[in-house]
BAMI-621460 format. One record per residue (C-alpha): residue in one letter; x, y, z. Coordinates in pm, 1 decimal. Last residue first. Layout:
<A; <X; Y; Z>> ...
***
This chain:
<X; <1128.6; 40.6; -181.1>> <X; <1078.9; 105.2; -555.3>> <X; <771.0; 324.0; -526.2>> <X; <928.5; 506.4; -230.5>> <X; <1234.2; 580.0; -446.4>> <X; <995.6; 738.7; -697.5>> <X; <834.9; 942.0; -416.3>> <X; <1176.2; 1064.9; -296.1>> <X; <1270.1; 1162.3; -652.7>> <X; <946.7; 1361.5; -675.2>> <X; <1027.2; 1524.9; -341.2>> <X; <1368.4; 1625.6; -480.1>> <X; <1206.4; 1780.6; -787.4>> <X; <922.1; 1946.0; -593.1>> <X; <1176.8; 2122.0; -370.9>> <X; <1380.1; 2242.7; -669.9>> <X; <1066.4; 2361.2; -849.7>> <X; <938.6; 2551.8; -545.5>> <X; <1278.4; 2713.0; -480.4>> <X; <1300.6; 2792.7; -853.7>> <X; <964.4; 2972.5; -839.9>> <X; <1107.2; 3203.6; -574.4>> <X; <1388.2; 3306.6; -810.1>> <X; <1213.9; 3315.9; -1149.6>> <X; <1140.4; 3690.6; -1140.6>> <X; <1490.9; 3768.5; -1014.3>> <X; <1660.6; 3564.9; -1287.2>> <X; <1440.2; 3714.2; -1557.8>> <X; <1517.4; 4068.5; -1441.6>> <X; <1887.1; 3988.7; -1405.1>> <X; <1922.0; 3859.7; -1762.7>> <X; <2144.3; 4142.4; -1894.5>> <X; <2378.4; 4093.7; -1597.1>> <X; <2468.9; 3739.3; -1711.8>> <X; <2760.4; 3609.1; -1502.2>> <X; <2705.2; 3855.7; -1216.6>> <X; <2329.8; 3799.6; -1210.2>> <X; <2391.2; 3423.4; -1217.4>> <X; <2608.7; 3442.2; -906.0>> <X; <2404.7; 3693.2; -704.1>> <X; <2071.8; 3532.0; -789.0>> <X; <2214.2; 3188.3; -709.1>> <X; <2370.1; 3286.0; -375.6>> <X; <2053.6; 3465.5; -263.4>> <X; <1843.1; 3167.8; -364.3>> <X; <2078.4; 2938.6; -173.8>> <X; <1994.2; 3123.7; 147.2>> <X; <1624.1; 3093.0; 71.9>> <X; <1629.1; 2716.4; 31.3>> <X; <1636.9; 2464.4; -253.8>> <X; <1994.3; 2327.8; -231.2>> <X; <1895.2; 1964.5; -281.9>> <X; <1907.9; 1619.1; -125.6>> <X; <1619.5; 1661.6; 121.3>> <X; <1379.3; 1429.2; -61.5>> <X; <1649.5; 1168.7; -131.8>> <X; <1756.6; 1122.5; 231.3>> <X; <1389.5; 1157.4; 329.3>> <X; <1297.0; 850.8; 123.8>> <X; <1576.3; 650.6; 288.4>> <X; <1467.9; 758.8; 635.7>> <X; <1108.9; 659.1; 555.5>> <X; <1219.9; 311.6; 447.1>> <X; <1431.9; 265.3; 762.4>> <X; <1144.1; 364.6; 997.1>> <X; <1117.5; 722.8; 1122.1>> <X; <1062.7; 851.0; 1478.4>> <X; <1097.7; 513.6; 1654.3>> <X; <1466.0; 467.6; 1569.3>> <X; <1557.1; 796.0; 1740.9>> <X; <1625.8; 1112.0; 1541.4>> <X; <1972.0; 1266.7; 1575.9>> <X; <2088.7; 1189.9; 1220.7>> <X; <1769.0; 1345.7; 1084.5>> <X; <1840.0; 1670.0; 1273.8>> <X; <2192.2; 1680.8; 1126.8>> <X; <2039.3; 1613.4; 784.8>> <X; <1797.0; 1904.0; 831.4>> <X; <2077.7; 2136.9; 944.3>> <X; <2274.9; 2040.4; 633.9>> <X; <1969.4; 2078.9; 408.5>> <X; <1931.3; 2450.4; 473.8>> <X; <1724.3; 2704.3; 671.3>> <X; <1371.7; 2764.5; 540.6>> <X; <1356.5; 2472.4; 298.2>> <X; <1562.1; 2217.0; 492.9>> <X; <1391.5; 2304.5; 821.0>> <X; <1052.6; 2265.3; 653.2>> <X; <1153.5; 1931.6; 505.4>> <X; <1274.6; 1806.5; 845.9>> <X; <951.8; 1923.6; 1012.0>> <X; <755.6; 1745.8; 741.9>> <X; <941.1; 1423.3; 823.9>> <X; <824.6; 1446.7; 1186.3>> <X; <472.3; 1532.8; 1065.7>> <X; <475.9; 1248.1; 811.3>> <X; <571.5; 976.3; 1060.4>> <X; <216.7; 918.7; 1195.2>> <X; <88.8; 961.8; 832.7>> <X; <288.3; 669.5; 694.8>> <X; <547.6; 795.8; 443.0>> <X; <487.0; 743.4; 70.8>> <X; <608.2; 1061.8; -97.9>> <X; <252.9; 1196.5; -84.0>> <X; <264.3; 1163.8; 295.0>> <X; <576.3; 1383.6; 294.8>> <X; <387.2; 1647.5; 95.7>> <X; <95.5; 1626.9; 341.5>> <X; <338.9; 1678.4; 633.9>> <X; <492.8; 1995.9; 491.3>> <X; <265.4; 2250.0; 662.9>> <X; <223.7; 2050.3; 985.2>> <X; <599.3; 2002.0; 1017.9>> <X; <665.0; 2366.2; 944.1>> <X; <453.0; 2462.7; 1242.9>> <X; <616.8; 2199.5; 1463.6>> <X; <969.3; 2301.2; 1359.7>> <X; <897.1; 2667.6; 1421.7>> <X; <790.6; 2584.2; 1774.8>> <X; <464.1; 2586.3; 1971.5>> <X; <499.0; 2440.9; 2320.4>> <X; <339.2; 2105.5; 2391.5>> <X; <5.5; 1982.0; 2526.9>> <X; <-169.7; 1991.5; 2192.3>> <X; <-84.3; 2359.6; 2145.3>> <X; <69.8; 2551.4; 2432.4>> <X; <-21.4; 2917.2; 2471.1>> <X; <213.0; 3163.7; 2297.7>> <X; <534.4; 3280.3; 2465.8>> <X; <710.2; 2975.6; 2320.4>> <X; <670.9; 3130.3; 1976.1>> <X; <918.6; 3400.0; 2080.5>> <X; <1167.9; 3144.6; 2215.3>> <X; <1117.4; 2934.0; 1903.0>> <X; <1204.0; 3234.5; 1686.5>> <X; <1516.0; 3298.9; 1895.9>> <X; <1627.7; 2934.7; 1870.7>> <X; <1569.9; 2941.6; 1495.2>> <X; <1785.0; 3255.2; 1476.8>> <X; <2066.1; 3088.5; 1673.9>> <X; <2058.0; 2780.3; 1449.8>> <X; <2069.5; 3009.8; 1147.0>> <X; <2359.7; 3220.4; 1275.4>> <X; <2585.0; 2935.1; 1388.8>> <X; <2509.4; 2722.3; 1083.0>> <X; <2563.7; 3015.7; 848.2>> <X; <2905.6; 3089.3; 1001.7>> <X; <3017.2; 2725.7; 983.0>> <X; <2896.6; 2685.7; 624.0>> <X; <3055.2; 3015.0; 516.5>> <X; <3384.3; 2916.6; 680.9>> <X; <3380.1; 2583.6; 498.1>> <X; <3300.6; 2745.5; 163.3>> <X; <3587.6; 2992.4; 199.5>> <X; <3816.8; 2708.6; 307.0>> <X; <3705.7; 2501.6; 8.3>> <X; <3799.2; 2781.9; -230.5>> <X; <4143.1; 2802.8; -68.7>> <X; <4182.8; 2423.2; -80.2>> <X; <4091.1; 2413.3; -448.9>> <X; <4330.8; 2699.8; -521.4>> <X; <4619.9; 2529.3; -341.3>> <X; <4552.6; 2182.1; -481.2>> <X; <4506.0; 2316.9; -834.9>> <X; <4827.4; 2520.4; -805.5>> <X; <5006.8; 2202.6; -698.4>> <X; <4878.4; 2024.1; -1006.6>> <X; <4979.4; 2312.0; -1232.4>> <X; <4857.2; 2631.4; -1401.8>> <X; <4499.4; 2665.7; -1274.7>> <X; <4274.3; 2945.6; -1395.7>> <X; <3978.7; 2699.4; -1402.8>> <X; <3882.8; 2808.4; -1754.5>> <X; <3560.1; 2628.5; -1828.6>> <X; <3559.1; 2355.7; -2094.0>> <X; <3431.6; 2477.1; -2427.4>> <X; <3090.3; 2413.6; -2575.3>> <X; <3059.1; 2386.7; -2952.0>> <X; <2690.5; 2450.0; -2994.8>> <X; <2384.5; 2467.1; -2776.8>> <X; <2080.2; 2682.3; -2706.9>> <X; <1762.4; 2527.5; -2839.8>> <X; <1527.1; 2765.5; -3021.9>> <X; <1185.2; 2641.7; -3124.7>> <X; <1036.8; 2873.5; -2864.6>> <X; <749.5; 2808.2; -2623.6>> <X; <943.7; 2597.7; -2373.0>> <X; <740.2; 2515.9; -2064.4>> <X; <797.2; 2696.9; -1733.8>> <X; <642.7; 2481.2; -1458.7>> <X; <613.9; 2158.3; -1659.4>> <X; <951.5; 2206.3; -1830.5>> <X; <1109.3; 2273.2; -1488.6>> <X; <966.0; 1953.9; -1335.6>> <X; <1090.1; 1715.7; -1606.8>> <X; <1430.3; 1883.5; -1649.9>> <X; <1487.7; 1871.8; -1273.8>> <X; <1391.2; 1502.2; -1267.2>> <X; <1632.7; 1420.7; -1552.1>> <X; <1930.2; 1580.2; -1369.7>> <X; <1834.1; 1511.5; -1006.4>> <X; <1849.6; 1136.8; -1066.3>> <X; <2231.2; 1161.4; -1086.9>> <X; <2257.1; 1355.6; -759.3>> <X; <2016.4; 1118.9; -583.7>> <X; <2221.9; 819.6; -702.2>> <X; <2538.3; 980.9; -560.7>> <X; <2358.9; 1045.6; -230.5>> <X; <2236.7; 685.0; -225.4>> <X; <2591.1; 557.0; -276.5>> <X; <2713.2; 771.0; 14.1>> <X; <2441.9; 634.5; 243.0>> <X; <2548.0; 274.7; 180.8>> <X; <2343.8; 156.0; 481.6>> <X; <2136.8; 436.0; 640.9>> <X; <2162.8; 534.6; 1008.7>> <X; <2536.1; 517.1; 1092.4>> <X; <2626.8; 653.7; 745.2>> <X; <2394.2; 953.8; 781.5>> <X; <2643.4; 1220.2; 894.8>> <X; <2929.9; 1086.4; 683.0>> <X; <2706.2; 1079.7; 376.6>> <X; <2615.7; 1444.3; 438.8>> <X; <2983.2; 1544.0; 453.0>> <X; <3071.5; 1328.9; 152.9>> <X; <2807.2; 1506.2; -54.8>> <X; <2924.0; 1851.2; 62.8>> <X; <3205.0; 1911.3; -188.1>> <X; <3024.9; 1703.9; -451.3>> <X; <2769.6; 1980.8; -477.1>> <X; <2399.9; 1925.4; -411.3>> <X; <2110.8; 1906.1; -653.9>> <X; <1755.3; 2030.3; -708.1>> <X; <1825.1; 2402.6; -658.4>> <X; <2101.7; 2413.8; -919.3>> <X; <1904.4; 2211.6; -1172.1>> <X; <1605.0; 2437.2; -1110.9>> <X; <1814.3; 2745.4; -1192.9>> <X; <1946.8; 2596.1; -1518.2>> <X; <1594.9; 2484.7; -1612.0>> <X; <1464.5; 2834.6; -1540.3>> <X; <1721.5; 2976.5; -1781.8>> <X; <1614.9; 2721.8; -2043.5>> <X; <1248.4; 2819.7; -2004.0>> <X; <1329.0; 3190.5; -2029.7>> <X; <1531.2; 3124.4; -2344.0>> <X; <1907.2; 3115.5; -2307.9>> <X; <2119.2; 3357.8; -2511.3>> <X; <2260.3; 3561.9; -2218.9>> <X; <2364.6; 3240.5; -2042.7>> <X; <2555.2; 3106.2; -2345.5>> <X; <2904.9; 3242.0; -2276.8>> <X; <2871.1; 3122.5; -1912.7>> <X; <2794.5; 2765.1; -2015.9>> <X; <3039.4; 2573.0; -1797.9>> <X; <3021.2; 2852.0; -1537.9>> <X; <2657.1; 2745.7; -1494.8>> <X; <2782.2; 2448.0; -1286.1>> <X; <2985.5; 2654.7; -1034.6>> <X; <2693.1; 2872.9; -925.6>> <X; <2437.0; 2606.7; -829.5>> <X; <2696.7; 2363.4; -699.5>> <X; <2905.6; 2102.2; -878.6>> <X; <2915.4; 1726.1; -933.6>> <X; <2565.3; 1631.4; -1046.0>> <X; <2508.3; 1999.7; -1123.9>> <X; <2747.4; 1953.1; -1417.9>> <X; <2479.9; 1744.5; -1591.6>> <X; <2229.3; 2028.4; -1560.0>> <X; <2482.5; 2278.5; -1696.7>> <X; <2571.7; 2051.0; -1989.7>> <X; <2207.8; 1983.9; -2072.4>> <X; <2141.0; 2357.5; -2049.8>> <X; <2406.2; 2419.3; -2315.3>> <X; <2324.3; 2118.2; -2532.0>> <X; <1960.6; 2214.3; -2566.1>> <X; <1693.1; 1993.2; -2416.0>> <X; <1531.9; 1707.9; -2608.6>> <X; <1484.0; 1467.4; -2318.3>> <X; <1662.9; 1157.8; -2447.9>> <X; <1923.6; 1290.7; -2693.6>> <X; <2002.0; 1615.4; -2508.4>> <X; <2012.0; 1443.8; -2171.7>> <X; <2253.0; 1178.6; -2301.7>> <X; <2482.0; 1434.2; -2466.1>> <X; <2494.2; 1639.5; -2143.6>> <X; <2574.4; 1327.1; -1940.6>> <X; <2864.7; 1247.0; -2172.8>> <X; <2988.0; 1605.8; -2152.0>> <X; <2990.6; 1585.1; -1771.4>> <X; <3196.2; 1267.0; -1779.7>> <X; <3435.3; 1419.7; -2035.6>> <X; <3477.8; 1728.4; -1809.0>> <X; <3546.2; 1523.5; -1490.0>> <X; <3884.6; 1368.6; -1570.1>> <X; <4049.9; 1663.2; -1747.5>> <X; <4349.3; 1668.9; -1504.9>> <X; <4256.3; 2028.0; -1413.9>> <X; <3893.4; 1925.2; -1358.4>> <X; <3994.7; 1632.2; -1141.2>> <X; <4232.4; 1853.3; -941.4>> <X; <3966.1; 2117.9; -877.0>> <X; <3725.9; 1848.5; -757.3>> <X; <3991.0; 1690.4; -533.6>> <X; <4076.4; 2025.1; -367.7>> <X; <3710.4; 2102.0; -303.2>> <X; <3649.7; 1748.4; -176.7>> <X; <3935.2; 1767.7; 73.4>> <X; <3832.8; 2108.5; 206.1>> <X; <3467.2; 2003.5; 240.4>> <X; <3588.8; 1705.1; 447.6>> <X; <3666.2; 1969.8; 711.9>> <X; <3295.6; 1972.9; 810.7>> <X; <3281.8; 1626.7; 966.4>> <X; <3554.7; 1610.1; 1235.0>> <X; <3648.5; 1956.3; 1363.1>> <X; <3328.5; 2157.7; 1310.6>> <X; <3094.0; 1866.2; 1385.0>> <X; <3255.3; 1752.6; 1709.8>> <X; <3193.6; 1383.8; 1786.3>> <X; <3338.0; 1276.1; 2123.3>> <X; <2999.5; 1290.8; 2296.2>> <X; <2874.4; 1013.0; 2070.6>> <X; <2842.2; 760.1; 2352.7>> <X; <2846.4; 934.9; 2694.4>> <X; <3128.3; 882.6; 2946.4>> <X; <3426.6; 841.0; 2715.4>> <X; <3739.4; 759.7; 2915.0>> <X; <4019.6; 1013.7; 2878.3>> <X; <4306.2; 1100.6; 2641.7>> <X; <4077.5; 1025.5; 2343.7>> <X; <4244.8; 888.5; 2031.3>> <X; <4209.3; 1118.1; 1731.2>> <X; <3879.6; 1235.7; 1580.6>> <X; <3947.2; 1605.6; 1524.9>> <X; <3896.7; 1705.1; 1889.0>> <X; <4124.0; 1411.2; 1980.7>> <X; <4415.6; 1582.5; 1806.7>> <X; <4329.5; 1900.1; 1614.2>> <X; <4593.6; 1901.6; 1339.8>> <X; <4679.4; 1530.8; 1313.6>> <X; <4323.5; 1425.3; 1399.6>> <X; <4189.9; 1658.4; 1130.1>> <X; <4422.8; 1523.0; 862.4>> <X; <4363.5; 1155.8; 938.2>> <X; <3988.3; 1222.1; 961.9>> <X; <3996.2; 1369.9; 611.2>> <X; <4169.9; 1058.4; 485.1>> <X; <3906.3; 843.0; 655.2>> <X; <3628.1; 1048.8; 493.6>> <X; <3797.5; 1013.4; 155.2>> <X; <3832.4; 636.8; 207.0>> <X; <3465.5; 613.9; 301.5>> <X; <3377.6; 800.7; -16.2>> <X; <3577.7; 545.6; -211.9>> <X; <3399.8; 259.9; -32.6>> <X; <3061.6; 414.2; -119.3>> <X; <3176.3; 452.3; -479.0>> <X; <3259.0; 80.5; -476.7>> <X; <2909.5; 14.1; -343.7>> <X; <2786.9; 230.2; -629.5>> <X; <2941.8; -18.4; -867.5>> <X; <2792.9; -307.4; -671.4>> <X; <2448.0; -149.7; -701.8>> <X; <2504.5; -106.3; -1074.2>> <X; <2595.1; -475.7; -1098.0>> <X; <2284.4; -572.2; -898.2>> <X; <2029.6; -368.8; -1099.8>> <X; <1766.9; -223.7; -862.4>> <X; <1884.0; 121.2; -751.2>> <X; <2064.9; 278.4; -1046.8>> <X; <1874.6; 101.1; -1323.8>> <X; <1536.6; 144.3; -1154.4>> <X; <1604.7; 512.4; -1082.5>> <X; <1710.3; 573.4; -1443.3>> <X; <1394.4; 398.6; -1562.1>> <X; <1184.3; 623.1; -1337.3>> <X; <1353.9; 942.6; -1458.2>> <X; <1339.3; 839.8; -1826.3>> <X; <970.6; 746.0; -1794.7>> <X; <885.1; 1076.2; -1626.6>> <X; <1075.3; 1281.3; -1886.3>> <X; <916.5; 1090.6; -2174.3>> <X; <568.5; 1144.4; -2028.8>> <X; <633.2; 1515.7; -1977.3>> <X; <774.2; 1551.1; -2329.8>> <X; <463.2; 1384.5; -2472.1>> <X; <223.6; 1586.4; -2253.8>> <X; <389.1; 1910.5; -2374.0>> <X; <310.1; 2202.4; -2142.6>> <X; <209.7; 2505.6; -2351.2>> <X; <-140.5; 2515.2; -2204.2>> <X; <5.2; 2576.0; -1857.7>> <X; <158.7; 2913.4; -1952.2>> <X; <305.6; 2950.0; -1604.3>> <X; <356.6; 2683.2; -1343.8>> <X; <247.5; 2647.0; -981.7>> <X; <-50.3; 2426.9; -1077.9>> <X; <168.0; 2221.2; -1315.5>> <X; <421.1; 2157.2; -1037.9>> <X; <134.4; 2055.2; -807.8>> <X; <12.1; 1813.1; -1075.5>> <X; <363.4; 1666.8; -1099.6>> <X; <357.2; 1620.7; -721.6>> <X; <18.2; 1447.3; -741.2>> <X; <132.4; 1204.7; -1012.4>> <X; <441.1; 1101.7; -815.3>> <X; <237.5; 1094.6; -492.6>> <X; <-2.7; 837.7; -637.2>> <X; <298.9; 613.6; -700.0>> <X; <420.6; 680.0; -344.1>> <X; <81.5; 573.3; -205.4>> <X; <94.3; 263.6; -424.3>> <X; <431.3; 182.6; -266.6>> <X; <283.4; 242.2; 79.1>> <X; <0.0; 0.0; 0.0>> 
***
């Protein structure tokens, strides 16, 4: 029954996307059907086929090796604060884990590795292959296909750098597709971090995050073309060049990748401190109101009620939907890292293993208000002549990104 519930949720979420869209009559039923079939078939191939599962198991081992390497560095620099041997007996299990010194520094390693792989020309051919596949199967232009494929590995600002010369030429629908792709995915620099957080709860968490990133490409195209359908015959593409990384050597790539990672790491730490503090202040204000249902009113509870129906549509039992809704609300208003941290702290009775897996996929995206500011600033700088379009599509991209990840969660629910 829960799988049928997820199947109903797939249709319902697409209907919600259509309701939030513009120019609804221009939506192509054929393209929508092809997009849905491609997304579901991709999910089946990635999740159900044994040899693919084994391949992603190897990826999981590689991610584990990266996490172990990061732990080696942090324990050398920070000692037991960074995961080294404790100089005292541990009184409470888990009390030795310090987020800032043990989990977050993996961002530095991934940033340096990503820059290296681009300099060595390892990642660009992979991205180009994905762009070709998206163009042939879903009919999108080569430029937006390349940007959407790059979102599998890169963030919402880094991926459009691949097509920076084409941004001014994109149609409104193509521009929205680029924005949705950014909101519906996560960067490789934080994938290992999230996998590290959820590894104790979800088997092969890293493999599932990689699968979620890959599924985000066709799902983002599907949802964006429903919300802002293409009305022009134009498809932006052509001879696309690899982005200039401004790197002159392997050591230069390591240095510049580490420097960029440090900036990202500091931003993550600062945003976490501020956002958690602001949520605490909001809850303190809400706590002045009379209790509701025998408990104090909090932002998490309010968001939980608002997002619970969406979580039910993904295939979660209703008693667990409010808890899951709170996670989705936290992810949307704050960011996905805080939501994943909250998920990692939930007891076994809050969400069953299937629900945890669905929520891993549903929260795997950058669709939040902080990311919107980053995207508008980045795209507006790269294509100043398109600022009006970018600003007008901003809030809609949060909706499309959220619906995309929820759609992936519902598809995973169908297959679980």
